N, C-alpha and C positions, 0 to 999 in steps of 0.2 A: 410801601416807602412815601407815598405824597400824605399820607395823613401821621401827623406826628403822635405817637401811639402814647406816649406818657400824658400828654394833655387830654388826648381824647380819654383815655380811663379816668383821670381825675376827675374830668368834667362826668362821664357816666356815672361814676360812684357819688358826687355829691348829689346829681339829678336823682339817682335811686336813693340816696338818704333822704333826702329832704322832701320825697313821695311817701317814705313808709311814715308810719304814725309813730309816736313814742310807746317805745315797749319793748319787747323781746326782740322784733325782728331787725330793729335797728342796731340794738346791742349785739347782735350775731353778726349782721353786715360789718359791723366795725372790728370785732374779735378776728373774723374772718381775713378782711383788709390788712390789719395788723399782723395776722398769722404769716400771709401770702407774703408781706414785705421782708419781714425777718429771716423767713425761710430762703427767700430770693437773694437777699444780702448776707447770706453767712459767711461768704468770704471777705467782704469788706468788713465785716464786723469783728472777726478774727484779727485783721490788720490793725484796726482800729486799737485792739486789746494789747498789741504788742510794741506800739508807740512808748519811747522811755521818755519820760516827762523830767526835765531837769529839778532837782528838789531844792537848788540853792535858789537866793534871791536876784541873783543877775539872769536867771533863765538861760543858762549856757551849760555847755557838757560842764560836767563836775571835773573830768580830767582835765580841762582846759584852764580850770582855775589852779589845781596843782603845778600844770607845765609853766604858766605865767609866774607862779609863785619860785618855782624854781631857776628859771632864767632869770628875774631881779635879785633873786639871793646871791647867784653867782655872778652876774654882771656888773662891772664897775659903770658902765654908761647908763646914764638916766634912761634914753631910748635905744636900746640895742636891736639890731636888724635881725629879724627872724623869718627862717623858712618855715612854715606849718603844714600839716597834712591838710586835706581839702575840707573837711569840715570844722577843723579849728580855723583857719585861715578866713572863713566867712562869718564866724562868730567873733574872733578874736577884735575885730574892729570896735565892735559895740564895748565890750567888756574891758579891754584896756587899750587906749588909746596910743599908751607909750612904748607900746611893741610897735617898731617899723617892720611892716611885713615886704619881705623879699618878692613875693611873687603879688602881680598887680591882679585886680579882678579881671579886666580885660582879657589878659594873656590866660590866665587859669581858665577862662571862659572857652578860649579859644582852642586850649589844648584838649579841653571836656569836647569838642567837636562843635561850639557853636561858633559858626565862621563869621558871623555878621559882628562879633565882639573885636575883633583886631586880625593882627597876622605877627608873625616873628620876623623879626630883621634885626639888623645888628644895632641898631637906634636904640638907646637908652637899655643896653643888655638885656632887651626881651630874648632874645635867641638863647642867652646863657639860663634865663628863667626856664626855660622849656628842658634843658637836659636836669634842672632841680627837680622838676615837676615829673620827667622819667623816673626817677628816683623813689622819690616819698609820697606820688601818688599812683603812678602806674606799678609799682614794687620791681621795676627792671633794675638789672645789676649791669650799670655801664661800667665803662674806663673809669678806674678811681681817679685818674689824672682830668679826666673832661670833668667830672664833677669837683674836684680840687679848684678846677680852672675857673668852672662856672661859681662856685661858692666866694671866691676872692674876685672875680669881676663885677658880682652883684653887691659886693662887702658885705657878705653875711655873717653876723658873727655868732648864731646859734641856728642848728637845724634840729628837727625833731620827725621822728618815723615812729608808724605804729609798729607796736611790736610783732605785729602778725606777718608783715611782709620782710621778705627774706633778703633784706639790703644792708643789713648791720655792718657785715663783713665789708662791702663795698664803703660803707660810710668811715669805719675806722681806717681802711685802706688810704683813703682822700684825705688824711690827718686830722678825722675828728676825734675827740674824745667825750666820752660819755659823761656828763657832770649831777646827773640823775634820772630817774625813771618814775611812771605812775603807773597803774594798772594797764594802761592802755599801750602807753608811747615810751619812748626813751629820747631824753634831752641831749644833744650833742654840743661841744663847743667846737667851733669849725678852726682850723687852721689859720684862716684868717683874723678871726676872733682873738685866738691866743696871741697873737703878734701884736693885736691893738688893744689887748687888755692893759690896763695902767695898773 
């Protein structure tokens, strides 16, 4: 454990390769090392192969583009306030700055367990943000009245939830109305958004 093995192996391979004369021995060494590296990293290579790369020019999830389009089509506000699922929340800032995010980045990080990012207090409705995150991030069915109050206190116009989460009944009971859906998510107009829609 005292010797850094990767550096030692790299040094040994370079030394051995430089001492070999040009020819088949050097080619065999390179092929053996390459085969060993590929064999030992099969799981990493499989993970790289499964990464989905967005195919749009914005380099964000294709589903987020559709969600933003649905919200802007339905909204009468120029900058509607939106509670988005975790991955969308991180990407929405880059793609569409006219979407005002209900869930602050630091509160989201704290909810995920990174306690150096902040805390929940009644100040600035951050405690209510955790109630919303429990539903759309954690997939927890809380009391509809708690969710409705949190959406009103944070002045959220739209809420987006993944279809795979079993929270849609709770969201509808909290007074939200589905205004559209994508292959991955459902977009809801909140009861607060309904009252303030012009």
